[in-house]
Structures are given as structure tokens and as C-alpha cells.
C-alpha positions as CSV (number, residue, x, y, z in Angstrom):
1,M,-38.1,-174.6,-168.6
2,T,-36.2,-171.3,-168.9
3,V,-38.3,-168.3,-168.2
4,P,-37.9,-165.9,-171.2
5,K,-36.5,-162.4,-170.6
6,R,-39.2,-159.8,-170.9
7,V,-39.5,-156.2,-171.6
8,L,-42.0,-154.5,-169.2
9,S,-44.0,-151.4,-169.8
10,P,-44.9,-149.2,-166.9
11,L,-48.5,-148.2,-166.5
12,N,-49.8,-145.7,-169.0
13,W,-51.4,-143.8,-166.1
14,L,-53.8,-141.5,-167.8
15,A,-55.2,-143.9,-170.4
16,L,-55.4,-146.9,-168.1
17,F,-56.9,-145.1,-165.1
18,A,-59.5,-143.5,-167.4
19,L,-60.5,-146.9,-168.5
20,C,-60.7,-148.1,-164.9
21,G,-63.1,-145.3,-164.2
22,A,-62.7,-145.6,-160.4
23,G,-61.4,-143.5,-157.6
24,A,-62.5,-140.2,-156.2
25,A,-61.7,-137.1,-158.3
26,R,-58.7,-135.4,-156.8
27,A,-56.3,-132.8,-158.1
28,E,-53.6,-134.5,-160.0
29,R,-49.9,-133.6,-159.5
30,L,-48.1,-135.5,-162.2
31,P,-44.3,-135.7,-162.5
32,M,-42.8,-132.4,-163.7
33,Q,-39.4,-131.7,-165.4
34,S,-38.6,-129.3,-162.6
35,D,-38.8,-132.1,-160.0
36,V,-35.9,-134.1,-161.6
37,D,-33.9,-131.0,-162.7
38,R,-33.9,-129.9,-159.0
39,C,-32.2,-133.2,-158.1
40,A,-29.6,-132.8,-160.9
41,L,-28.7,-129.3,-159.8
42,R,-28.4,-130.5,-156.2
43,A,-26.1,-133.4,-157.2
44,V,-23.8,-130.9,-159.0
45,D,-23.8,-128.6,-156.0
46,L,-22.7,-131.5,-153.9
47,G,-19.8,-132.2,-156.2
48,N,-21.0,-134.8,-158.7
49,F,-19.9,-133.0,-161.9
50,S,-20.1,-136.2,-164.1
51,L,-23.7,-137.1,-163.3
52,A,-24.9,-139.3,-166.2
53,G,-26.6,-142.6,-166.7
54,T,-30.0,-144.2,-166.0
55,V,-32.0,-144.9,-162.9
56,R,-35.2,-146.8,-162.6
57,L,-37.5,-145.5,-159.8
58,E,-40.1,-147.8,-158.4
59,L,-43.4,-146.1,-157.3
60,L,-45.8,-147.5,-154.7
61,V,-49.2,-145.9,-155.3
62,R,-52.4,-145.8,-153.2
63,K,-55.8,-146.4,-154.6
64,S,-56.2,-142.6,-154.4
65,G,-53.4,-142.2,-156.9
66,Q,-51.0,-140.7,-154.3
67,V,-47.4,-142.1,-154.4
68,Y,-46.7,-143.1,-150.8
69,A,-43.3,-144.7,-151.3
70,A,-40.5,-144.6,-153.9
71,F,-37.0,-145.9,-154.3
72,A,-34.2,-146.5,-156.8
73,H,-34.7,-150.0,-158.1
74,S,-31.7,-150.2,-160.3
75,G,-29.6,-148.3,-162.8
76,K,-26.2,-147.6,-164.3
77,G,-23.7,-144.8,-164.8
78,S,-22.2,-142.2,-162.5
79,I,-25.5,-141.6,-160.6
80,D,-24.9,-141.4,-156.9
81,A,-26.9,-142.2,-153.8
82,K,-27.8,-138.6,-153.1
83,F,-29.4,-138.3,-156.6
84,D,-31.3,-141.5,-156.0
85,Y,-32.6,-140.3,-152.7
86,C,-33.6,-136.9,-154.1
87,L,-35.6,-138.5,-156.9
88,A,-37.4,-140.8,-154.5
89,S,-38.2,-137.8,-152.3
90,E,-39.6,-135.8,-155.2
91,A,-41.8,-138.7,-156.3
92,L,-43.8,-138.4,-153.1
93,L,-45.2,-135.2,-154.5
94,W,-46.9,-137.0,-157.3
95,Q,-50.6,-137.7,-157.5
96,Y,-52.1,-139.8,-160.2
97,P,-55.8,-140.5,-161.0
98,G,-57.3,-143.1,-158.6
99,T,-57.7,-146.8,-159.3
100,P,-59.8,-149.6,-157.7
101,V,-56.7,-151.1,-156.1
102,D,-53.2,-149.9,-155.1
103,T,-50.4,-150.7,-157.4
104,T,-46.7,-150.2,-158.3
105,A,-45.0,-148.9,-161.4
106,P,-41.5,-148.4,-162.7
107,F,-40.5,-144.9,-163.6
108,P,-37.2,-144.8,-165.7
109,I,-35.1,-141.6,-165.8
110,S,-32.0,-140.9,-167.9
111,V,-29.4,-138.3,-167.4
112,A,-27.0,-136.9,-170.0
113,P,-23.9,-134.8,-169.1
114,G,-24.3,-131.1,-169.5
115,G,-20.9,-130.2,-171.1
116,D,-19.7,-126.7,-171.6
117,A,-21.8,-123.6,-172.5
118,L,-20.9,-119.9,-173.2
119,A,-21.1,-117.8,-170.1
120,D,-23.3,-114.7,-170.1
121,T,-21.0,-111.8,-169.0
122,G,-23.6,-109.2,-169.2
123,S,-21.5,-107.0,-171.5
124,R,-21.3,-106.7,-175.3
125,A,-17.6,-105.9,-175.2
126,T,-15.7,-108.9,-173.9
127,V,-12.2,-110.1,-174.5
128,G,-12.2,-113.7,-175.7
129,Q,-15.0,-116.2,-174.8
130,Q,-15.8,-117.4,-171.3
131,T,-17.4,-120.8,-170.7
132,T,-19.1,-122.4,-167.8
133,S,-20.3,-126.0,-167.2
134,A,-23.9,-126.6,-168.2
135,P,-26.0,-128.7,-165.7
136,P,-26.8,-132.3,-166.6
137,R,-29.9,-132.9,-168.7
138,V,-32.5,-135.1,-167.1
139,F,-35.2,-136.9,-169.2
140,L,-38.5,-138.1,-168.0
141,P,-39.8,-141.3,-169.5
142,A,-41.7,-141.4,-172.7
143,A,-45.4,-142.4,-172.8
144,H,-44.6,-146.1,-173.4
145,P,-41.0,-146.7,-172.4
146,E,-39.5,-150.1,-172.6
147,I,-38.1,-151.4,-169.4
148,P,-35.9,-154.5,-169.5
149,V,-36.2,-156.8,-166.6
150,A,-33.5,-156.1,-164.0
151,E,-32.6,-157.5,-160.7
152,L,-33.4,-155.3,-157.7
153,E,-30.2,-153.7,-156.4
154,V,-31.1,-154.3,-152.7
155,A,-28.6,-152.0,-151.0
156,R,-29.4,-149.2,-153.4
157,A,-33.1,-149.6,-153.0
158,Q,-33.0,-149.7,-149.2
159,A,-30.7,-146.6,-149.0
160,S,-32.9,-144.6,-151.3
161,L,-36.4,-145.6,-149.9
162,N,-38.6,-142.7,-149.1
163,V,-42.0,-143.1,-147.5
164,L,-44.7,-140.5,-146.8
165,S,-44.9,-139.4,-143.2
166,D,-48.6,-140.3,-143.1
167,A,-48.1,-143.8,-144.4
168,T,-50.0,-146.5,-142.5
169,A,-48.2,-149.4,-140.8
170,A,-49.3,-151.6,-143.6
171,E,-48.0,-149.2,-146.2
172,Q,-44.7,-149.0,-144.4
173,G,-44.6,-152.8,-144.4
174,L,-45.2,-153.0,-148.1
175,A,-42.5,-150.4,-148.7
176,A,-40.0,-152.4,-146.6
177,L,-41.1,-155.6,-148.5
178,A,-40.5,-153.9,-151.9
179,V,-36.8,-153.3,-151.0
180,H,-36.5,-156.8,-149.5
181,N,-36.2,-155.7,-145.9
182,Y,-38.2,-158.7,-144.7
183,A,-37.6,-158.3,-141.0
184,A,-38.9,-154.8,-141.0
185,A,-41.7,-155.7,-143.3
186,T,-43.0,-158.6,-141.3
187,E,-42.8,-156.5,-138.1
188,R,-44.8,-153.6,-139.4
189,L,-47.4,-155.9,-141.2
190,R,-48.0,-157.9,-138.1
191,A,-48.4,-154.7,-136.1
192,A,-51.0,-153.5,-138.7
193,L,-52.9,-156.8,-138.4
194,A,-52.8,-156.6,-134.6
195,K,-54.6,-153.3,-134.9
196,D,-57.0,-154.4,-137.7
197,P,-57.0,-158.2,-138.5
198,S,-58.9,-157.4,-141.7
199,D,-56.4,-154.9,-143.1
200,A,-56.2,-156.0,-146.8
201,L,-52.8,-154.4,-147.5
202,A,-51.3,-156.0,-144.4
203,L,-52.7,-159.4,-145.2
204,R,-51.4,-159.3,-148.8
205,G,-48.0,-158.0,-147.7
206,L,-47.6,-160.6,-144.9
207,A,-48.4,-163.5,-147.2
208,Q,-45.9,-162.3,-149.7
209,A,-43.2,-161.4,-147.1
210,L,-43.5,-164.9,-145.6
211,V,-43.2,-166.6,-149.0
212,E,-40.2,-164.5,-150.2
213,S,-38.3,-164.8,-146.9
214,H,-39.0,-168.6,-146.8
215,G,-41.0,-168.2,-143.6
216,D,-44.1,-169.9,-142.3
217,L,-46.0,-171.0,-145.4
218,E,-49.1,-172.1,-143.4
219,A,-49.3,-168.6,-141.9
220,A,-48.9,-167.2,-145.4
221,R,-51.7,-169.4,-146.7
222,E,-54.0,-168.3,-143.9
223,A,-53.3,-164.6,-144.6
224,A,-53.9,-165.2,-148.4
225,L,-57.2,-167.0,-147.8
226,K,-58.4,-164.4,-145.4
227,L,-57.5,-161.7,-147.9
228,A,-59.6,-163.4,-150.5
229,A,-62.5,-163.5,-148.1
230,V,-62.1,-159.8,-147.1
231,Q,-61.9,-158.6,-150.7
232,P,-63.9,-161.2,-152.7
233,G,-63.7,-160.7,-156.5
234,S,-60.6,-158.6,-156.3
235,V,-57.3,-159.5,-158.0
236,V,-55.4,-159.2,-154.7
237,G,-56.7,-162.4,-153.1
238,P,-55.8,-164.8,-156.0
239,E,-52.5,-162.9,-156.4
240,A,-51.5,-163.7,-152.8
241,I,-52.9,-167.3,-153.1
242,L,-50.9,-167.9,-156.3
243,R,-47.6,-166.9,-154.5
244,V,-48.3,-169.3,-151.6
245,C,-49.3,-172.2,-153.9
246,A,-46.2,-171.7,-156.0
247,A,-44.0,-171.8,-152.9
248,R,-45.8,-175.0,-151.8
249,G,-45.4,-176.6,-155.2
250,D,-49.2,-176.9,-155.7
251,D,-49.3,-176.5,-159.5
252,A,-53.1,-177.1,-159.8
253,C,-53.7,-174.4,-157.2
254,V,-51.3,-172.0,-159.1
255,F,-53.4,-172.3,-162.3
256,E,-56.7,-171.9,-160.5
257,A,-55.4,-168.7,-158.8
258,W,-54.0,-167.5,-162.1
259,K,-57.4,-167.8,-163.8
260,A,-59.1,-166.1,-160.9
261,A,-56.6,-163.2,-160.9
262,R,-56.9,-162.6,-164.7
263,A,-60.7,-162.7,-164.4
264,A,-60.9,-160.1,-161.6
265,Q,-62.6,-156.8,-162.5
266,D,-59.8,-154.7,-160.9
267,V,-56.9,-156.6,-162.6
268,A,-55.8,-153.7,-164.9
269,P,-53.9,-151.6,-162.4
270,R,-51.9,-154.7,-161.3
271,S,-51.5,-156.3,-164.7
272,R,-47.8,-155.5,-164.8
273,I,-47.3,-157.3,-161.5
274,L,-49.1,-160.4,-163.0
275,Q,-46.8,-160.3,-166.0
276,S,-43.5,-159.6,-164.3
277,E,-43.9,-161.5,-161.0
278,L,-46.7,-164.1,-161.3
279,Q,-46.4,-165.3,-164.9
280,P,-42.9,-166.8,-164.3
281,L,-44.4,-168.8,-161.4
282,V,-47.2,-170.1,-163.7
283,E,-44.6,-171.0,-166.3
284,K,-42.6,-173.0,-163.8
285,S,-45.8,-174.8,-162.8
286,A,-46.5,-175.6,-166.5
287,A,-43.0,-177.1,-166.8
288,R,-43.5,-179.3,-163.8
289,L,-46.9,-180.4,-165.1
290,R,-45.4,-181.2,-168.4
291,A,-42.6,-183.2,-166.8
292,S,-45.2,-185.0,-164.6
293,A,-47.4,-185.8,-167.6
294,G,-44.3,-187.3,-169.4
295,D,-43.4,-189.4,-166.4
296,K,-46.9,-190.7,-166.0
297,H,-47.1,-191.6,-169.6
298,A,-43.8,-193.4,-169.5
299,G,-45.2,-195.7,-166.8
300,D,-48.3,-196.5,-168.8
301,G,-46.5,-199.3,-170.8
302,D,-48.3,-200.8,-173.7
303,D,-51.5,-199.0,-173.0
304,A,-50.0,-195.8,-174.2
305,H,-49.2,-197.3,-177.6
306,G,-46.0,-195.2,-177.7
307,A,-47.9,-191.9,-178.1
308,E,-46.3,-188.8,-176.6
309,A,-48.1,-187.1,-173.7
310,A,-49.7,-183.8,-174.7
311,P,-47.2,-181.1,-173.8
312,V,-48.1,-177.9,-171.9
313,D,-47.4,-175.0,-174.2
314,P,-45.4,-172.4,-172.3
315,C,-47.1,-169.7,-174.4
316,A,-50.4,-170.8,-173.1
317,T,-49.7,-169.2,-169.8
318,A,-49.2,-165.7,-171.3
319,I,-51.4,-163.1,-169.7
320,D,-53.3,-162.2,-172.9
321,A,-53.5,-162.7,-176.6
322,Q,-50.8,-160.0,-177.3
323,A,-48.4,-161.7,-174.9
324,Q,-49.2,-165.1,-176.5
325,A,-48.4,-163.7,-179.9
326,L,-45.1,-162.3,-178.7
327,C,-44.2,-165.6,-177.1
328,V,-44.9,-167.5,-180.3
329,V,-42.9,-165.1,-182.5
330,K,-40.0,-165.3,-180.1
331,R,-40.1,-169.1,-180.1
332,C,-39.8,-169.1,-183.9
333,F,-37.3,-166.2,-184.4
334,D,-35.5,-165.4,-181.2
335,E,-32.4,-167.4,-181.9
336,G,-32.7,-166.6,-185.7
337,S,-32.6,-162.9,-185.1
338,L,-29.5,-163.2,-182.9
339,A,-27.9,-165.3,-185.7
340,Y,-28.8,-162.6,-188.2
341,A,-27.3,-159.9,-186.1
342,R,-24.0,-161.9,-186.0
343,E,-24.1,-162.3,-189.8
344,L,-24.5,-158.5,-190.2
345,S,-21.6,-157.9,-187.9
346,K,-19.3,-159.7,-190.3
347,G,-19.6,-156.7,-192.6
348,G,-17.5,-154.5,-190.4
349,A,-19.9,-152.7,-187.9
350,E,-21.0,-154.7,-184.9
351,F,-24.7,-155.2,-184.7
352,E,-26.8,-156.3,-181.6
353,A,-30.4,-157.4,-181.2
354,G,-32.5,-155.5,-178.7
355,E,-35.6,-156.5,-176.7
356,W,-38.7,-157.8,-178.5
357,R,-41.7,-155.5,-178.4
358,S,-45.3,-155.6,-179.8
359,A,-47.9,-153.0,-180.7
360,A,-51.5,-153.2,-181.9
361,S,-52.0,-152.6,-185.7
362,G,-55.7,-152.8,-186.1
363,K,-58.3,-155.4,-185.0
364,D,-56.7,-158.7,-184.1
365,R,-53.4,-157.6,-185.6
366,L,-50.0,-156.9,-184.0
367,I,-46.7,-155.7,-185.2
368,V,-43.9,-157.6,-183.3
369,T,-40.5,-156.1,-183.7
370,R,-36.9,-156.9,-182.6
371,P,-34.6,-153.9,-183.1
372,I,-31.3,-154.9,-184.6
373,S,-28.9,-151.9,-184.8
374,S,-25.2,-151.2,-185.1
375,K,-23.2,-150.1,-182.0
376,T,-22.0,-146.6,-182.3
377,D,-20.1,-144.0,-180.3
378,A,-22.2,-141.5,-178.4
379,G,-24.0,-139.0,-180.6
380,A,-23.5,-141.0,-183.8
381,A,-26.4,-142.4,-185.8
382,S,-26.8,-146.2,-185.7
383,V,-27.8,-148.4,-188.7
384,H,-31.0,-150.3,-188.2
385,H,-32.0,-153.7,-189.6
386,D,-35.1,-154.3,-187.4
387,A,-37.0,-157.5,-187.8
388,M,-40.7,-156.7,-188.0
389,F,-43.5,-159.3,-188.2
390,L,-47.2,-158.8,-188.8
391,V,-49.2,-161.2,-186.5
392,K,-52.8,-162.0,-187.2
393,L,-54.6,-163.5,-184.2
394,G,-57.1,-166.4,-184.4
395,E,-57.1,-170.2,-184.3
396,Q,-53.6,-170.0,-185.7
397,F,-51.1,-167.1,-185.2
398,S,-50.4,-166.2,-188.8
399,I,-46.9,-164.6,-188.8
400,Q,-45.8,-162.6,-191.9
401,P,-42.5,-160.8,-192.3
402,S,-43.1,-157.0,-192.5
403,S,-39.5,-155.9,-193.3
404,A,-36.8,-157.1,-195.7
405,D,-34.7,-158.2,-192.7
406,A,-37.6,-160.2,-191.2
407,R,-38.0,-162.0,-194.6
408,K,-34.3,-163.0,-194.5
409,I,-34.7,-164.3,-191.0
410,V,-37.9,-166.3,-192.0
411,L,-36.1,-167.9,-194.9
412,E,-32.8,-168.7,-193.3
413,H,-33.4,-168.8,-189.5
414,N,-36.9,-170.1,-188.8
415,A,-37.0,-172.4,-185.8
416,C,-40.7,-173.2,-186.5
417,A,-40.3,-174.0,-190.2
418,A,-40.0,-177.7,-189.7
419,K,-43.2,-177.9,-187.7
420,S,-45.6,-175.4,-189.2
421,G,-44.1,-173.7,-192.3
422,P,-42.2,-170.5,-192.7
423,T,-44.9,-168.0,-191.8
424,S,-47.2,-169.6,-189.3
425,A,-47.0,-171.2,-185.8
426,P,-49.6,-172.9,-183.7
427,A,-51.5,-170.8,-181.2
428,P,-51.7,-172.0,-177.5
429,P,-54.6,-174.4,-177.0
430,A,-58.0,-172.9,-176.7
431,N,-58.6,-174.4,-173.2
432,S,-55.4,-173.0,-171.7
433,P,-55.6,-170.5,-168.8
434,A,-54.5,-167.7,-171.1
435,T,-57.4,-168.1,-173.5
436,K,-60.3,-168.7,-171.1
């Protein structure tokens, strides 16, 4: 089964942490415009006069809310290594509200070229006009930015990594792990465990490092199980166990760990990690279980009476009802919306379909949207033909087109029409891990 491409949202720090209601009250030091502007000015001073593009920072955050490590995860444009490193250094100043468990979050930044500006000569009487180069404009992320899934740029991440001077050995290990420096990560995590065998951060980090580096899976399993015993009821134990079970090919264990992780009281701060890193592992387990069920059924001979084995719905492994709804809508209209964008392009302007997104629209209602817009030159306005669907949650996901373009897609490009009609699609089974 192909893992679908996702759009991830970074943590909405203030709202989410207020809901968590945990962590000691500390003075917040949230990101400031001056932090990133300082890096842009420094880049220009060092000779990068064409600074422009995007960079996605990755923040590693303590339970206290203090950012203890940061690095440039990925990006594009004429952004150089010095700018990356400066941003990661500035991020270590940031202090968010506390949470029950440490977490990570993406922090996307965009940079626009400054261009020319009139120079201030200090005199009313000047001959002609004098201009100077305006500094680049740096934009902090919006409250709910969309972040497409991107591969870690390992060399860039390792070169830009900044870690607080007071970071513990376990935190240093987790920072090295985040940039895929597995040798350094394993060394520091083992050093932390030699000092304190019950260090929860080190146990979780070691289990993950051994899995990702194709190391000793038995040692990874022992670390994950010990972590679950050290922090019973927390999301971190099942999270570590799930990674180990997936590496061992134990699909039943994967689903048990998935259910335990989603039921943990402190899951909220790490929900993005569940969605972006663990959910694909669960989906792969679902595909293997589906294939196994089909093989077993094929060997049943006449006793099966030719009936098909019940498939495992990939949408059933979604992390919550909103993710399930988005999965079902994409299943019905993902290819259709791409086909519609190609049809629009025949009119002259080239159209492209963006990433799917969803937003609440009242109780048990969602608006699921796929932006479809024309490609334009910089600064020009694009033409939008966004496909918008109203989704009502319940025993059946009722899908209704909410824009003229969505109605055309429903009528002409509905992959679910043959199975469940033009405006509805079956919800994942009620006994699936995502609905318990």
C-alpha cells in the first residue's frame, strides 16, 4: 500500500498547551520578528545579497517549554548555511508554555528579497534620487501553516544543529538522533543511561536510534519496555514499542501499541509525531495484515465459498475522525481533482492542485479543501478553482460538494461513485484502532 502524502501542521502552541494545562508557570519568550530579521541582516553583511526562499526549522522542546535544540530541516531558494545556523541559534532563546511531555515541532520561515528603496540623504535639496538596497523581508509562520512532508536534508540539518549549553547527555543524544547522526546519538544516550538507567529521554532515544540505524533490535525492545515501565500511562512508552514492533514485523504488536499511544493522557503534545512518523508504520502493518488475510482465505478452498476476505481499510488507521474524513475524501477525489486541474489547464493558463487540508465547520462537520490555482509570475494574482467538500461525520461519511468546482469533480471524476454513490463514502469500521 502506498503511504499517502500528508500535510502536517505544527503545534498551535498557545491553544494546545492551554488545553494540556500542565507544566510550571514560567515567563514565555515566544519567537519575535527581530530574531529572524537579525539573521537576515547578518546574511547580507556576510555577502548574501540575494537571500530568498524558505527554510523549515525543527524545534526540540523540553517539558518546561524551553527550546533546547534546533536545526534547519529542509528548504529551498538562495538561503545559505550561515542563515540556517543563525536561525537555529536564535531559536534557543524561545520559551513556550510547558507540557506534560517533551516534543518537537516544525517552524517554517520564508524570506522575500528586499529590492531597492529610496535612500534618506538628510537634506531636502538633492540632485536626482539616490537608492539603496533594502534588506530581505523575513516572515514568521502563520498561526496554522501548512507544512508539506519533506525529506530531511541530512547534511544541512547536521551543519545547522544548535544545542543549549546546559543540555543533558540524553538531550544531546536526541538532538543528534533528530539529524540522523546515529553514532553520536547512540554514544550520548548510552552515556546517559550509564549514569541513570531510568532516564526516560535516553531510553526512548536509544530505542529509536537502534531501530533507525538497523542496530540491535533486542536491545531496542528492552529499552522500549523499560521506558513503558518507567513512565506508565504515558504516550512515550507505546511510541517506542511501536517503532520496535514495526521494525520486527510484529503487526499485532504495532496495533496494540498504536491504540495505547492514542489513549495516553499526554498524547496531545506528540500528536504530530504520531501522525507523521508512526501512522505510516501502522498503515504498512495494515497492508501486511490485509495481504495475510487474503493469502489465508485463498488457502481455505471450498470452505470459503468464494467470498472475499474482509479488507483492512487504510483509513481506519487514521489518528482521529478528522484524519479519517480527510483520508476518505482523498480516496474518492484525489485523482479526480488532479484530472480537473489538467482540464482547466487546457484553457490557456496552467493550473496545479495543492495539498489537501481540513478544518472544523461546526459539530461533527468538516470542510475539506484541495486548492486548485493557476501558476503565475511572482507578484501576480492567481486564479482559484478550489475543490471544497462538506463532510458530516457519523456511521457514514456524508460528502457534499461545497463549491462549483467540487460539484464538477463529483459528477465527472468520482472514484467512489461506483461503490457508494456520488456524495457519500463508507466510514472506517467502528472496531478499527482509529475509532476505539
